[in-house]
N, C-alpha and C positions, 0 to 999 in steps of 0.2 A: 765226579765220576764220568768219564767219557763213555758214551753209550753207542757209538757207531760200531755196529757189528763187524764191518769190513776192517776197520782199524784194529779192533781187538783181536780178530782172527789173525791178521797180518803180524801183529805184535807177538802173539803166542807162537806163531810159526817161526818168527825171527829168533825167538828164545829157544826154539826147538823143544817146545813143551811136549812132554810125554809123561806117562805115569812115573812119579817118584817112588821110593821104596814103600812108604805108608800107603800110597794109592794102589800100588801093585799088590800089597797084602790084602787090602780091602777088596780089590778086584777079584782076587782068588776066592775070598769068602763069598762074594756075591755070585760068582760063576758056579761055585760048588753047591751053595745052599739055595740059590734063587736063579737057576739058569734061565737065560733069555729074558730077564726082567730089567737088567741094568746095563747101560753102556757107558764106558769112559768117555767123557766129553770135556775134560779139562784142557784139551788141546784147541778149544775154540770151535769145535763142530756144532756146539749149541751155545748161543749167547742170549741171556735173559737179563734185561735191565742193566746192560753194560757189564755183566758178569758171566764168566764161563764156569758153570757148575762142574765139579769133578765127575759126578755121575748123574745121569738122567734116566728116569724110568722110561722104558720103551714098551711097556705092556699096558698102555692106555691110562695111566694115572699121571696126574700133574704133580710129580714129586722129584726132588733132587736131593743128592747127598753131597756134602762138602767135608773134606778131610782137613782139619785144622791142626797145625803144629804150633807149639809154644813160641818159636822164634818169630813167626809172621803174624800171629793172631792173639797172643796173650797180652793183656794190658800191663802185666808185670814185666814182660820181657819183649820189648818192641824193637824192631829193626832200627838201627841207626839212632836209638834213643829218642825217636820222635813219637808223638802220640799217634795212635791208630786212627785212620779215617773210619767213619761210622760203618761203611760197607765192609771193612775188614774185621769187624767184631761179630761175634755170634748173633746178638740181637739185631744188628744192622743187616747182616746177610739174610737172616730169616725174614726180616721186614721187607727187604727188596723183593725177594721171591714171592712173599705173601701178597704184595701189592699187585702181582701179576697172576695171582690165582694158583701159585705153586706152593706145595708143602715142602719144607726144607728141614733136613736132619743134619746136624753137625756131629761128626765123629772126631774126637780129639785123638791125636796120635797115641797118647798114653793108653787109651782105651783098647787099642789093638793088641795089647799084651794079654787080653782075655777074649779070644775069638768067640767063644760061646756066648759071652755077654753081649758082644757086638751084634751077633746074628739075632739074638733075642731082642735087642734094642731096635734093630731094623724091622723085624717082624711086627713088633708093637707099633712102631711108627707107621708102617704100611696099613695096619688095621685102622688107624686114625686118618689115613690119607685117602680113604675110599670116596 
């Protein structure tokens, strides 16, 4: 895992990283239910341990949220039929952020089908991230 923040940010800018559809859905939920608490940072504006978390709490808590899709993150359905790197898995991502003192919540794309449950999951997560 390459950890140079300047490299990672440049790579994401080169890919024209912006919120994809699931990230946009989650951003809408965060903005409507928890205004002013979360910022989209999947574009490289925040780099932690060589990773760009999709959302970072901007209200004083060391917490991040990642949106995981089956194609990129499921051990059953991996891109290009290659095994996932540790940092691409849910436990790996949580571990990287935890080592830096950050709490990490992973929201799977399929969970976004139930917005109320997602909001409840985030609220519960934030209770533990105090």
